[in-house]
PDB file of N, CA, C and O in Angstrom:
ATOM      1  N   MET A   1      34.456  28.384 165.761  1.00  0.00           N
ATOM      2  CA  MET A   1      35.726  27.969 166.326  1.00  0.00           C
ATOM      3  C   MET A   1      36.696  27.674 165.180  1.00  0.00           C
ATOM      4  O   MET A   1      36.352  26.960 164.238  1.00  0.00           O
ATOM      5  N   SER A   2      37.875  28.210 165.264  1.00  0.00           N
ATOM      6  CA  SER A   2      38.877  28.080 164.219  1.00  0.00           C
ATOM      7  C   SER A   2      39.818  26.903 164.486  1.00  0.00           C
ATOM      8  O   SER A   2      39.960  26.447 165.620  1.00  0.00           O
ATOM      9  N   ILE A   3      40.452  26.428 163.427  1.00  0.00           N
ATOM     10  CA  ILE A   3      41.449  25.356 163.553  1.00  0.00           C
ATOM     11  C   ILE A   3      42.776  25.975 163.991  1.00  0.00           C
ATOM     12  O   ILE A   3      43.169  27.031 163.496  1.00  0.00           O
ATOM     13  N   ASP A   4      43.454  25.319 164.909  1.00  0.00           N
ATOM     14  CA  ASP A   4      44.757  25.773 165.379  1.00  0.00           C
ATOM     15  C   ASP A   4      45.734  25.847 164.198  1.00  0.00           C
ATOM     16  O   ASP A   4      45.795  24.930 163.380  1.00  0.00           O
ATOM     17  N   GLN A   5      46.489  26.932 164.117  1.00  0.00           N
ATOM     18  CA  GLN A   5      47.409  27.164 163.003  1.00  0.00           C
ATOM     19  C   GLN A   5      48.463  26.060 162.870  1.00  0.00           C
ATOM     20  O   GLN A   5      48.816  25.676 161.755  1.00  0.00           O
ATOM     21  N   SER A   6      48.964  25.551 163.989  1.00  0.00           N
ATOM     22  CA  SER A   6      49.985  24.495 163.903  1.00  0.00           C
ATOM     23  C   SER A   6      49.400  23.208 163.314  1.00  0.00           C
ATOM     24  O   SER A   6      50.109  22.460 162.642  1.00  0.00           O
ATOM     25  N   LEU A   7      48.121  22.947 163.559  1.00  0.00           N
ATOM     26  CA  LEU A   7      47.460  21.796 162.954  1.00  0.00           C
ATOM     27  C   LEU A   7      47.253  22.026 161.459  1.00  0.00           C
ATOM     28  O   LEU A   7      47.476  21.125 160.650  1.00  0.00           O
ATOM     29  N   LEU A   8      46.827  23.236 161.097  1.00  0.00           N
ATOM     30  CA  LEU A   8      46.609  23.547 159.675  1.00  0.00           C
ATOM     31  C   LEU A   8      47.859  23.308 158.839  1.00  0.00           C
ATOM     32  O   LEU A   8      47.777  22.849 157.700  1.00  0.00           O
ATOM     33  N   GLU A   9      49.002  23.619 159.406  1.00  0.00           N
ATOM     34  CA  GLU A   9      50.266  23.512 158.662  1.00  0.00           C
ATOM     35  C   GLU A   9      50.647  22.085 158.294  1.00  0.00           C
ATOM     36  O   GLU A   9      51.505  21.877 157.435  1.00  0.00           O
ATOM     37  N   ILE A  10      50.023  21.101 158.931  1.00  0.00           N
ATOM     38  CA  ILE A  10      50.374  19.708 158.632  1.00  0.00           C
ATOM     39  C   ILE A  10      49.233  18.913 157.987  1.00  0.00           C
ATOM     40  O   ILE A  10      49.412  17.749 157.629  1.00  0.00           O
ATOM     41  N   LEU A  11      48.077  19.535 157.843  1.00  0.00           N
ATOM     42  CA  LEU A  11      46.939  18.819 157.261  1.00  0.00           C
ATOM     43  C   LEU A  11      47.109  18.604 155.762  1.00  0.00           C
ATOM     44  O   LEU A  11      47.516  19.505 155.028  1.00  0.00           O
ATOM     45  N   ALA A  12      46.792  17.400 155.331  1.00  0.00           N
ATOM     46  CA  ALA A  12      46.827  17.038 153.915  1.00  0.00           C
ATOM     47  C   ALA A  12      45.572  16.241 153.601  1.00  0.00           C
ATOM     48  O   ALA A  12      44.960  15.653 154.492  1.00  0.00           O
ATOM     49  N   CYS A  13      45.200  16.225 152.353  1.00  0.00           N
ATOM     50  CA  CYS A  13      44.057  15.434 151.925  1.00  0.00           C
ATOM     51  C   CYS A  13      44.372  13.959 152.168  1.00  0.00           C
ATOM     52  O   CYS A  13      45.439  13.485 151.778  1.00  0.00           O
ATOM     53  N   PRO A  14      43.457  13.230 152.807  1.00  0.00           N
ATOM     54  CA  PRO A  14      43.733  11.818 153.064  1.00  0.00           C
ATOM     55  C   PRO A  14      43.748  10.958 151.798  1.00  0.00           C
ATOM     56  O   PRO A  14      44.261   9.839 151.814  1.00  0.00           O
ATOM     57  N   GLU A  15      43.193  11.472 150.713  1.00  0.00           N
ATOM     58  CA  GLU A  15      43.160  10.681 149.486  1.00  0.00           C
ATOM     59  C   GLU A  15      44.362  10.947 148.583  1.00  0.00           C
ATOM     60  O   GLU A  15      45.061  10.010 148.197  1.00  0.00           O
ATOM     61  N   ASP A  16      44.612  12.225 148.236  1.00  0.00           N
ATOM     62  CA  ASP A  16      45.721  12.497 147.311  1.00  0.00           C
ATOM     63  C   ASP A  16      46.969  13.069 147.991  1.00  0.00           C
ATOM     64  O   ASP A  16      47.972  13.343 147.331  1.00  0.00           O
ATOM     65  N   LYS A  17      46.898  13.244 149.308  1.00  0.00           N
ATOM     66  CA  LYS A  17      48.024  13.694 150.142  1.00  0.00           C
ATOM     67  C   LYS A  17      48.503  15.112 149.830  1.00  0.00           C
ATOM     68  O   LYS A  17      49.568  15.523 150.291  1.00  0.00           O
ATOM     69  N   GLY A  18      47.726  15.854 149.056  1.00  0.00           N
ATOM     70  CA  GLY A  18      48.076  17.226 148.702  1.00  0.00           C
ATOM     71  C   GLY A  18      47.535  18.235 149.704  1.00  0.00           C
ATOM     72  O   GLY A  18      46.803  17.870 150.624  1.00  0.00           O
ATOM     73  N   PRO A  19      47.896  19.512 149.525  1.00  0.00           N
ATOM     74  CA  PRO A  19      47.451  20.562 150.435  1.00  0.00           C
ATOM     75  C   PRO A  19      45.950  20.831 150.316  1.00  0.00           C
ATOM     76  O   PRO A  19      45.307  20.497 149.321  1.00  0.00           O
ATOM     77  N   LEU A  20      45.431  21.439 151.360  1.00  0.00           N
ATOM     78  CA  LEU A  20      44.028  21.823 151.423  1.00  0.00           C
ATOM     79  C   LEU A  20      43.942  23.324 151.678  1.00  0.00           C
ATOM     80  O   LEU A  20      44.924  23.946 152.084  1.00  0.00           O
ATOM     81  N   TRP A  21      42.790  23.893 151.443  1.00  0.00           N
ATOM     82  CA  TRP A  21      42.544  25.298 151.721  1.00  0.00           C
ATOM     83  C   TRP A  21      41.439  25.367 152.759  1.00  0.00           C
ATOM     84  O   TRP A  21      40.349  24.836 152.544  1.00  0.00           O
ATOM     85  N   TYR A  22      41.713  26.023 153.894  1.00  0.00           N
ATOM     86  CA  TYR A  22      40.724  26.141 154.961  1.00  0.00           C
ATOM     87  C   TYR A  22      39.863  27.365 154.693  1.00  0.00           C
ATOM     88  O   TYR A  22      40.341  28.498 154.743  1.00  0.00           O
ATOM     89  N   ILE A  23      38.601  27.126 154.411  1.00  0.00           N
ATOM     90  CA  ILE A  23      37.650  28.215 154.192  1.00  0.00           C
ATOM     91  C   ILE A  23      36.791  28.291 155.450  1.00  0.00           C
ATOM     92  O   ILE A  23      35.774  27.611 155.578  1.00  0.00           O
ATOM     93  N   GLU A  24      37.231  29.134 156.361  1.00  0.00           N
ATOM     94  CA  GLU A  24      36.621  29.201 157.689  1.00  0.00           C
ATOM     95  C   GLU A  24      35.138  29.567 157.618  1.00  0.00           C
ATOM     96  O   GLU A  24      34.331  29.009 158.361  1.00  0.00           O
ATOM     97  N   SER A  25      34.775  30.488 156.742  1.00  0.00           N
ATOM     98  CA  SER A  25      33.370  30.917 156.643  1.00  0.00           C
ATOM     99  C   SER A  25      32.443  29.778 156.226  1.00  0.00           C
ATOM    100  O   SER A  25      31.257  29.786 156.556  1.00  0.00           O
ATOM    101  N   GLU A  26      32.981  28.801 155.503  1.00  0.00           N
ATOM    102  CA  GLU A  26      32.195  27.649 155.048  1.00  0.00           C
ATOM    103  C   GLU A  26      32.375  26.428 155.944  1.00  0.00           C
ATOM    104  O   GLU A  26      31.688  25.419 155.784  1.00  0.00           O
ATOM    105  N   LYS A  27      33.314  26.534 156.897  1.00  0.00           N
ATOM    106  CA  LYS A  27      33.639  25.428 157.809  1.00  0.00           C
ATOM    107  C   LYS A  27      34.037  24.164 157.050  1.00  0.00           C
ATOM    108  O   LYS A  27      33.546  23.068 157.321  1.00  0.00           O
ATOM    109  N   VAL A  28      34.958  24.357 156.078  1.00  0.00           N
ATOM    110  CA  VAL A  28      35.449  23.227 155.290  1.00  0.00           C
ATOM    111  C   VAL A  28      36.932  23.370 155.002  1.00  0.00           C
ATOM    112  O   VAL A  28      37.488  24.469 155.006  1.00  0.00           O
ATOM    113  N   LEU A  29      37.554  22.231 154.752  1.00  0.00           N
ATOM    114  CA  LEU A  29      38.878  22.164 154.148  1.00  0.00           C
ATOM    115  C   LEU A  29      38.638  21.726 152.711  1.00  0.00           C
ATOM    116  O   LEU A  29      38.049  20.676 152.458  1.00  0.00           O
ATOM    117  N   TYR A  30      39.096  22.534 151.786  1.00  0.00           N
ATOM    118  CA  TYR A  30      38.763  22.377 150.370  1.00  0.00           C
ATOM    119  C   TYR A  30      39.940  21.808 149.587  1.00  0.00           C
ATOM    120  O   TYR A  30      41.073  22.269 149.723  1.00  0.00           O
ATOM    121  N   ASN A  31      39.653  20.800 148.766  1.00  0.00           N
ATOM    122  CA  ASN A  31      40.648  20.219 147.864  1.00  0.00           C
ATOM    123  C   ASN A  31      40.177  20.492 146.433  1.00  0.00           C
ATOM    124  O   ASN A  31      39.269  19.821 145.942  1.00  0.00           O
ATOM    125  N   PRO A  32      40.793  21.478 145.758  1.00  0.00           N
ATOM    126  CA  PRO A  32      40.358  21.805 144.394  1.00  0.00           C
ATOM    127  C   PRO A  32      40.720  20.723 143.376  1.00  0.00           C
ATOM    128  O   PRO A  32      40.074  20.616 142.333  1.00  0.00           O
ATOM    129  N   ARG A  33      41.740  19.926 143.666  1.00  0.00           N
ATOM    130  CA  ARG A  33      42.155  18.900 142.706  1.00  0.00           C
ATOM    131  C   ARG A  33      41.101  17.807 142.576  1.00  0.00           C
ATOM    132  O   ARG A  33      40.841  17.318 141.476  1.00  0.00           O
ATOM    133  N   LEU A  34      40.496  17.424 143.693  1.00  0.00           N
ATOM    134  CA  LEU A  34      39.468  16.383 143.689  1.00  0.00           C
ATOM    135  C   LEU A  34      38.060  16.959 143.785  1.00  0.00           C
ATOM    136  O   LEU A  34      37.073  16.225 143.736  1.00  0.00           O
ATOM    137  N   ARG A  35      37.978  18.291 143.924  1.00  0.00           N
ATOM    138  CA  ARG A  35      36.690  18.987 144.068  1.00  0.00           C
ATOM    139  C   ARG A  35      35.913  18.446 145.261  1.00  0.00           C
ATOM    140  O   ARG A  35      34.744  18.076 145.157  1.00  0.00           O
ATOM    141  N   ARG A  36      36.607  18.413 146.403  1.00  0.00           N
ATOM    142  CA  ARG A  36      36.004  17.886 147.623  1.00  0.00           C
ATOM    143  C   ARG A  36      36.115  18.885 148.748  1.00  0.00           C
ATOM    144  O   ARG A  36      37.021  19.718 148.777  1.00  0.00           O
ATOM    145  N   ALA A  37      35.169  18.790 149.687  1.00  0.00           N
ATOM    146  CA  ALA A  37      35.173  19.621 150.888  1.00  0.00           C
ATOM    147  C   ALA A  37      35.043  18.714 152.100  1.00  0.00           C
ATOM    148  O   ALA A  37      34.086  17.951 152.228  1.00  0.00           O
ATOM    149  N   TYR A  38      36.026  18.815 152.987  1.00  0.00           N
ATOM    150  CA  TYR A  38      36.018  18.061 154.242  1.00  0.00           C
ATOM    151  C   TYR A  38      35.433  18.970 155.324  1.00  0.00           C
ATOM    152  O   TYR A  38      35.878  20.109 155.471  1.00  0.00           O
ATOM    153  N   PRO A  39      34.449  18.492 156.081  1.00  0.00           N
ATOM    154  CA  PRO A  39      33.821  19.360 157.083  1.00  0.00           C
ATOM    155  C   PRO A  39      34.738  19.631 158.269  1.00  0.00           C
ATOM    156  O   PRO A  39      35.608  18.829 158.609  1.00  0.00           O
ATOM    157  N   VAL A  40      34.513  20.787 158.886  1.00  0.00           N
ATOM    158  CA  VAL A  40      35.175  21.147 160.136  1.00  0.00           C
ATOM    159  C   VAL A  40      34.053  21.345 161.150  1.00  0.00           C
ATOM    160  O   VAL A  40      33.220  22.238 160.998  1.00  0.00           O
ATOM    161  N   VAL A  41      34.038  20.512 162.177  1.00  0.00           N
ATOM    162  CA  VAL A  41      32.976  20.537 163.180  1.00  0.00           C
ATOM    163  C   VAL A  41      33.563  20.975 164.519  1.00  0.00           C
ATOM    164  O   VAL A  41      34.435  20.307 165.074  1.00  0.00           O
ATOM    165  N   ASP A  42      33.078  22.100 165.029  1.00  0.00           N
ATOM    166  CA  ASP A  42      33.576  22.643 166.301  1.00  0.00           C
ATOM    167  C   ASP A  42      35.091  22.781 166.304  1.00  0.00           C
ATOM    168  O   ASP A  42      35.750  22.488 167.302  1.00  0.00           O
ATOM    169  N   GLY A  43      35.640  23.232 165.173  1.00  0.00           N
ATOM    170  CA  GLY A  43      37.079  23.447 165.066  1.00  0.00           C
ATOM    171  C   GLY A  43      37.894  22.191 164.838  1.00  0.00           C
ATOM    172  O   GLY A  43      39.124  22.242 164.831  1.00  0.00           O
ATOM    173  N   ILE A  44      37.222  21.059 164.651  1.00  0.00           N
ATOM    174  CA  ILE A  44      37.919  19.788 164.443  1.00  0.00           C
ATOM    175  C   ILE A  44      37.690  19.311 163.010  1.00  0.00           C
ATOM    176  O   ILE A  44      36.548  19.062 162.622  1.00  0.00           O
ATOM    177  N   PRO A  45      38.757  19.179 162.216  1.00  0.00           N
ATOM    178  CA  PRO A  45      38.599  18.700 160.843  1.00  0.00           C
ATOM    179  C   PRO A  45      38.217  17.222 160.808  1.00  0.00           C
ATOM    180  O   PRO A  45      38.816  16.395 161.496  1.00  0.00           O
ATOM    181  N   VAL A  46      37.225  16.910 160.007  1.00  0.00           N
ATOM    182  CA  VAL A  46      36.794  15.518 159.833  1.00  0.00           C
ATOM    183  C   VAL A  46      37.456  15.028 158.544  1.00  0.00           C
ATOM    184  O   VAL A  46      36.952  15.258 157.444  1.00  0.00           O
ATOM    185  N   MET A  47      38.586  14.353 158.700  1.00  0.00           N
ATOM    186  CA  MET A  47      39.426  13.986 157.565  1.00  0.00           C
ATOM    187  C   MET A  47      39.180  12.549 157.105  1.00  0.00           C
ATOM    188  O   MET A  47      40.122  11.799 156.851  1.00  0.00           O
ATOM    189  N   LEU A  48      37.927  12.181 157.004  1.00  0.00           N
ATOM    190  CA  LEU A  48      37.543  10.859 156.518  1.00  0.00           C
ATOM    191  C   LEU A  48      37.032  10.994 155.091  1.00  0.00           C
ATOM    192  O   LEU A  48      36.158  11.816 154.818  1.00  0.00           O
ATOM    193  N   ILE A  49      37.565  10.203 154.196  1.00  0.00           N
ATOM    194  CA  ILE A  49      37.172  10.288 152.789  1.00  0.00           C
ATOM    195  C   ILE A  49      35.664  10.133 152.633  1.00  0.00           C
ATOM    196  O   ILE A  49      35.044  10.833 151.833  1.00  0.00           O
ATOM    197  N   GLY A  50      35.080   9.226 153.389  1.00  0.00           N
ATOM    198  CA  GLY A  50      33.646   8.995 153.307  1.00  0.00           C
ATOM    199  C   GLY A  50      32.790  10.144 153.814  1.00  0.00           C
ATOM    200  O   GLY A  50      31.600  10.208 153.508  1.00  0.00           O
ATOM    201  N   GLU A  51      33.375  11.051 154.583  1.00  0.00           N
ATOM    202  CA  GLU A  51      32.644  12.205 155.107  1.00  0.00           C
ATOM    203  C   GLU A  51      32.797  13.441 154.215  1.00  0.00           C
ATOM    204  O   GLU A  51      32.093  14.432 154.406  1.00  0.00           O
ATOM    205  N   ALA A  52      33.710  13.388 153.245  1.00  0.00           N
ATOM    206  CA  ALA A  52      33.922  14.518 152.342  1.00  0.00           C
ATOM    207  C   ALA A  52      32.736  14.652 151.390  1.00  0.00           C
ATOM    208  O   ALA A  52      32.081  13.674 151.031  1.00  0.00           O
ATOM    209  N   ARG A  53      32.488  15.894 150.999  1.00  0.00           N
ATOM    210  CA  ARG A  53      31.409  16.166 150.057  1.00  0.00           C
ATOM    211  C   ARG A  53      32.030  16.499 148.703  1.00  0.00           C
ATOM    212  O   ARG A  53      32.891  17.373 148.605  1.00  0.00           O
ATOM    213  N   THR A  54      31.588  15.796 147.664  1.00  0.00           N
ATOM    214  CA  THR A  54      32.044  16.101 146.313  1.00  0.00           C
ATOM    215  C   THR A  54      31.246  17.298 145.815  1.00  0.00           C
ATOM    216  O   THR A  54      30.018  17.320 145.907  1.00  0.00           O
ATOM    217  N   LEU A  55      31.955  18.292 145.285  1.00  0.00           N
ATOM    218  CA  LEU A  55      31.321  19.542 144.874  1.00  0.00           C
ATOM    219  C   LEU A  55      30.882  19.500 143.416  1.00  0.00           C
ATOM    220  O   LEU A  55      31.586  18.969 142.557  1.00  0.00           O
ATOM    221  N   ASN A  56      29.716  20.062 143.153  1.00  0.00           N
ATOM    222  CA  ASN A  56      29.273  20.201 141.762  1.00  0.00           C
ATOM    223  C   ASN A  56      29.981  21.417 141.160  1.00  0.00           C
ATOM    224  O   ASN A  56      30.736  22.098 141.854  1.00  0.00           O
ATOM    225  N   ASP A  57      29.746  21.690 139.887  1.00  0.00           N
ATOM    226  CA  ASP A  57      30.447  22.786 139.203  1.00  0.00           C
ATOM    227  C   ASP A  57      30.244  24.131 139.888  1.00  0.00           C
ATOM    228  O   ASP A  57      31.201  24.885 140.068  1.00  0.00           O
ATOM    229  N   ALA A  58      29.011  24.438 140.271  1.00  0.00           N
ATOM    230  CA  ALA A  58      28.713  25.729 140.896  1.00  0.00           C
ATOM    231  C   ALA A  58      29.373  25.846 142.270  1.00  0.00           C
ATOM    232  O   ALA A  58      29.926  26.893 142.605  1.00  0.00           O
ATOM    233  N   GLU A  59      29.317  24.780 143.062  1.00  0.00           N
ATOM    234  CA  GLU A  59      29.940  24.789 144.386  1.00  0.00           C
ATOM    235  C   GLU A  59      31.453  24.929 144.268  1.00  0.00           C
ATOM    236  O   GLU A  59      32.074  25.667 145.034  1.00  0.00           O
ATOM    237  N   ASN A  60      32.041  24.227 143.317  1.00  0.00           N
ATOM    238  CA  ASN A  60      33.487  24.304 143.114  1.00  0.00           C
ATOM    239  C   ASN A  60      33.896  25.718 142.702  1.00  0.00           C
ATOM    240  O   ASN A  60      34.888  26.250 143.201  1.00  0.00           O
ATOM    241  N   ALA A  61      33.135  26.322 141.797  1.00  0.00           N
ATOM    242  CA  ALA A  61      33.425  27.695 141.363  1.00  0.00           C
ATOM    243  C   ALA A  61      33.316  28.663 142.542  1.00  0.00           C
ATOM    244  O   ALA A  61      34.117  29.590 142.661  1.00  0.00           O
ATOM    245  N   SER A  62      32.338  28.451 143.401  1.00  0.00           N
ATOM    246  CA  SER A  62      32.163  29.301 144.575  1.00  0.00           C
ATOM    247  C   SER A  62      33.355  29.172 145.522  1.00  0.00           C
ATOM    248  O   SER A  62      33.850  30.174 146.039  1.00  0.00           O
ATOM    249  N   MET A  63      33.809  27.952 145.748  1.00  0.00           N
ATOM    250  CA  MET A  63      34.971  27.731 146.620  1.00  0.00           C
ATOM    251  C   MET A  63      36.220  28.371 146.025  1.00  0.00           C
ATOM    252  O   MET A  63      36.988  29.023 146.732  1.00  0.00           O
ATOM    253  N   GLU A  64      36.419  28.182 144.725  1.00  0.00           N
ATOM    254  CA  GLU A  64      37.574  28.792 144.044  1.00  0.00           C
ATOM    255  C   GLU A  64      37.532  30.317 144.195  1.00  0.00           C
ATOM    256  O   GLU A  64      38.556  30.953 144.444  1.00  0.00           O
ATOM    257  N   SER A  65      36.357  30.881 144.043  1.00  0.00           N
ATOM    258  CA  SER A  65      36.185  32.323 144.170  1.00  0.00           C
ATOM    259  C   SER A  65      36.524  32.799 145.583  1.00  0.00           C
ATOM    260  O   SER A  65      37.192  33.818 145.756  1.00  0.00           O
ATOM    261  N   LEU A  66      36.067  32.065 146.580  1.00  0.00           N
ATOM    262  CA  LEU A  66      36.381  32.425 147.968  1.00  0.00           C
ATOM    263  C   LEU A  66      37.882  32.362 148.231  1.00  0.00           C
ATOM    264  O   LEU A  66      38.443  33.259 148.859  1.00  0.00           O
ATOM    265  N   VAL A  67      38.528  31.310 147.754  1.00  0.00           N
ATOM    266  CA  VAL A  67      39.976  31.174 147.938  1.00  0.00           C
ATOM    267  C   VAL A  67      40.692  32.366 147.321  1.00  0.00           C
ATOM    268  O   VAL A  67      41.590  32.943 147.936  1.00  0.00           O
ATOM    269  N   GLN A  68      40.296  32.736 146.104  1.00  0.00           N
ATOM    270  CA  GLN A  68      40.942  33.855 145.411  1.00  0.00           C
ATOM    271  C   GLN A  68      40.654  35.190 146.092  1.00  0.00           C
ATOM    272  O   GLN A  68      41.576  35.959 146.364  1.00  0.00           O
ATOM    273  N   SER A  69      39.386  35.468 146.368  1.00  0.00           N
ATOM    274  CA  SER A  69      39.006  36.773 146.905  1.00  0.00           C
ATOM    275  C   SER A  69      39.518  37.002 148.325  1.00  0.00           C
ATOM    276  O   SER A  69      39.802  38.137 148.708  1.00  0.00           O
ATOM    277  N   MET A  70      39.635  35.933 149.102  1.00  0.00           N
ATOM    278  CA  MET A  70      40.090  36.063 150.479  1.00  0.00           C
ATOM    279  C   MET A  70      41.584  35.829 150.634  1.00  0.00           C
ATOM    280  O   MET A  70      42.131  35.973 151.728  1.00  0.00           O
ATOM    281  N   GLY A  71      42.243  35.469 149.538  1.00  0.00           N
ATOM    282  CA  GLY A  71      43.692  35.241 149.602  1.00  0.00           C
ATOM    283  C   GLY A  71      44.074  34.084 150.504  1.00  0.00           C
ATOM    284  O   GLY A  71      45.093  34.134 151.192  1.00  0.00           O
ATOM    285  N   ILE A  72      43.252  33.040 150.498  1.00  0.00           N
ATOM    286  CA  ILE A  72      43.493  31.885 151.363  1.00  0.00           C
ATOM    287  C   ILE A  72      44.683  31.086 150.834  1.00  0.00           C
ATOM    288  O   ILE A  72      44.763  30.764 149.648  1.00  0.00           O
ATOM    289  N   LYS A  73      45.587  30.781 151.731  1.00  0.00           N
ATOM    290  CA  LYS A  73      46.792  30.021 151.381  1.00  0.00           C
ATOM    291  C   LYS A  73      46.582  28.537 151.667  1.00  0.00           C
ATOM    292  O   LYS A  73      45.783  28.189 152.536  1.00  0.00           O
ATOM    293  N   PRO A  74      47.279  27.664 150.957  1.00  0.00           N
ATOM    294  CA  PRO A  74      47.154  26.221 151.224  1.00  0.00           C
ATOM    295  C   PRO A  74      47.762  25.854 152.571  1.00  0.00           C
ATOM    296  O   PRO A  74      48.548  26.609 153.145  1.00  0.00           O
ATOM    297  N   THR A  75      47.386  24.687 153.059  1.00  0.00           N
ATOM    298  CA  THR A  75      47.902  24.227 154.348  1.00  0.00           C
ATOM    299  C   THR A  75      49.416  24.040 154.325  1.00  0.00           C
ATOM    300  O   THR A  75      50.077  24.185 155.353  1.00  0.00           O
ATOM    301  N   PHE A  76      49.954  23.724 153.177  1.00  0.00           N
ATOM    302  CA  PHE A  76      51.404  23.628 152.996  1.00  0.00           C
ATOM    303  C   PHE A  76      51.702  23.786 151.518  1.00  0.00           C
ATOM    304  O   PHE A  76      50.813  23.651 150.677  1.00  0.00           O
ATOM    305  N   GLU A  77      52.937  24.067 151.210  1.00  0.00           N
ATOM    306  CA  GLU A  77      53.368  24.186 149.816  1.00  0.00           C
ATOM    307  C   GLU A  77      53.868  22.834 149.338  1.00  0.00           C
ATOM    308  O   GLU A  77      54.732  22.222 149.965  1.00  0.00           O
ATOM    309  N   SER A  78      53.319  22.374 148.225  1.00  0.00           N
ATOM    310  CA  SER A  78      53.751  21.060 147.719  1.00  0.00           C
ATOM    311  C   SER A  78      54.942  21.183 146.802  1.00  0.00           C
ATOM    312  O   SER A  78      55.432  20.176 146.289  1.00  0.00           O
TER     313      SER A  78
END
């Protein structure tokens, strides 16, 4: 289940208030600045700082690669 586009356009990281990248195949909203992934459960983003997963170097590189290869755009332009 995908996140509604109008919701994606207003989502921001709850910690640094910056844009996120929705990686649908991984079911996460990704914040490269903090190296965090917020889960998306049944199309609903879980935007709680305590529920975010901090990514290790390999996971972060994988997310960056997916964003680049799939041409994923941020939720908004900062």
